[in-house]
C-alpha positions, -999 to 999 in steps of 0.1 A, spaced: 0 1 -1 14 35 -9 24 57 21 6 90 21 31 115 18 22 134 50 24 103 71 56 101 94 79 69 87 78 42 109 109 40 131 133 13 120 134 -15 148 170 -27 154 180 -65 163 182 -50 199 149 -34 198 134 -65 186 151 -84 214 142 -62 241 106 -68 231 107 -103 226 122 -109 261 101 -86 280 133 -67 291 131 -39 318 166 -35 334 168 -20 369 190 13 371 184 26 406 210 17 428 185 20 458 162 -6 442 192 -30 436 202 -26 473 166 -36 483 168 -66 463 202 -80 479 190 -73 511 158 -95 503 179 -121 492 204 -120 522 233 -135 504 260 -152 525 297 -157 519 294 -194 517 262 -193 494 258 -205 456 236 -181 440 217 -185 406 207 -153 389 178 -155 364 182 -127 338 213 -110 343 201 -83 319 229 -54 318 246 -68 353 235 -43 378 221 -68 402 249 -93 393 275 -69 401 260 -62 437 256 -100 445 291 -109 432 311 -99 464 286 -115 486 288 -151 477 309 -179 471 296 -185 435 273 -170 413 260 -185 381 239 -158 358 218 -168 332 209 -146 303 192 -153 271 198 -122 251 232 -126 230 234 -88 225 241 -86 263 267 -114 268 297 -95 260 291 -63 280 281 -87 308 314 -105 307 334 -72 305 317 -57 333 322 -88 356 354 -99 344 370 -88 378 348 -112 397 363 -146 391 335 -163 411 309 -152 385 301 -174 356 278 -159 328 257 -184 309 242 -175 275 210 -199 278 174 -198 284 174 -201 322 142 -223 320 158 -249 302 187 -250 329 186 -280 355 189 -268 391 225 -275 411 228 -305 428 239 -286 459 222 -260 481 214 -229 463 195 -194 462 178 -181 434 177 -143 426 165 -122 398 148 -95 380 125 -112 362 107 -106 329 68 -100 340 55 -123 312 78 -153 324 72 -149 361 47 -179 365 71 -201 346 102 -189 366 82 -197 399 70 -230 385 109 -237 380 117 -227 417 90 -249 431 102 -280 410 137 -275 420 131 -294 453 152 -291 487 185 -280 470 164 -247 464 168 -227 500 150 -194 488 141 -176 457 140 -136 458 126 -122 426 116 -87 414 82 -95 396 52 -75 390 39 -57 420 4 -71 416 18 -109 411 41 -106 444 9 -91 461 -15 -117 450 8 -147 459 15 -134 495 -20 -123 506 -12 -90 505 -48 -83 491 -64 -104 518 -69 -133 495 -48 -164 490 -40 -184 458 -42 -221 452 -5 -221 443 6 -202 475 -19 -225 497 -8 -256 482 29 -251 487 28 -234 521 38 -264 541 70 -264 523 74 -229 512 69 -194 530 59 -166 506 67 -133 515 63 -97 502 97 -80 509 85 -42 495 75 -27 462 100 -9 439 87 21 418 84 14 379 109 45 375 136 23 387 135 4 353 145 12 321 125 9 296 101 24 322 74 -3 327 34 4 332 34 -9 366 55 -11 398 76 -41 408 74 -59 439 101 -82 456 87 -116 462 107 -140 485 101 -176 489 119 -196 512 120 -233 518 110 -244 553 140 -263 567 115 -287 585 80 -287 565 50 -280 585 37 -314 574 61 -342 575 42 -372 570 40 -383 533 3 -393 538 -6 -360 557 11 -339 528 -9 -361 502 -42 -354 522 -34 -317 525 -31 -315 488 -61 -333 482 -82 -313 506 -68 -280 489 -78 -290 454 -113 -300 463 -117 -268 482 -106 -247 452 -130 -263 428 -153 -235 436 -182 -257 435 -212 -243 456 -200 -209 461 -182 -213 492 -154 -232 508 -177 -254 530 -199 -261 500 -172 -273 481 -155 -295 507 -192 -308 518 -191 -329 485 -165 -351 501 -168 -345 542 -194 -355 567 -214 -317 574 -211 -323 613 -171 -329 611 -170 -302 586 -187 -279 608 -166 -288 639 -134 -281 617 -145 -246 604 -150 -237 639 -117 -248 650 -100 -229 621 -122 -197 629 -142 -198 595 -178 -189 589 -196 -214 568 -202 -192 541 -166 -179 535 -153 -179 501 -122 -201 495 -97 -169 486 -104 -156 520 -89 -187 538 -54 -181 551 -28 -211 549 -28 -212 585 -64 -217 588 -61 -246 560 -32 -267 580 -63 -265 609 -89 -275 584 -64 -305 574 -56 -314 610 -94 -316 620 -103 -334 587 -74 -359 589 -88 -397 585 -121 -383 570 -132 -403 540 -134 -383 511 -152 -397 481 -148 -370 452 -120 -365 427 -106 -400 435 -103 -396 474 -109 -429 488 
């Protein structure tokens, strides 16, 4: 189609511009925000750290002198030469040009840190939860709404948080203004910290399985309330007693039930025969 002579030309996108858009890159440039992420991560001199999305290396450089070893993953080939030059004076830092999500977790205890692309947050969190007991913590700079939603900051709790709570603590460690990034994103960031509990709140495999089944049943949302959802698999009399023990009203919606209350429900309903969703 011919271009109107009054129409402004479309700016030419460089390979660098295309990569930035494809990878959802918003680089952290504010030193104060970098320091806040480092404080939340609490690296120790004997720690192995893994960084997801090194970017231009601002967070990497701040972490490097505070740990035993740092493995930094960066998918964008355009950033690798600058990263290696910036970090050349840190022999304990290894820059890996690879998609972090394709990497295997280290076989020794490690902590995960990173300013993550907002569009890939769910995948990165899922990787962290699958990493097993070798992962001691994950400190991730995510979209503020995601961090608040996962940590109950809205007064509501998600299935992912509740399901993993016996093994993992989810905590919001602060907010980072969008002006701390370049390019400037549309929303603020939030510092999300996942800490693997040294001693799970449920140690017996049967109790962990029963807890997971109960949570899945409760989050089906059938019936309009948690009580109605669980009633499909639990006797009403026993369920009423469990709700009283957990301090819950019968009409409470599942999102407003805290992980601690779920643990009380699981304890009170332990041994109850559940017949839905394959429970026997």
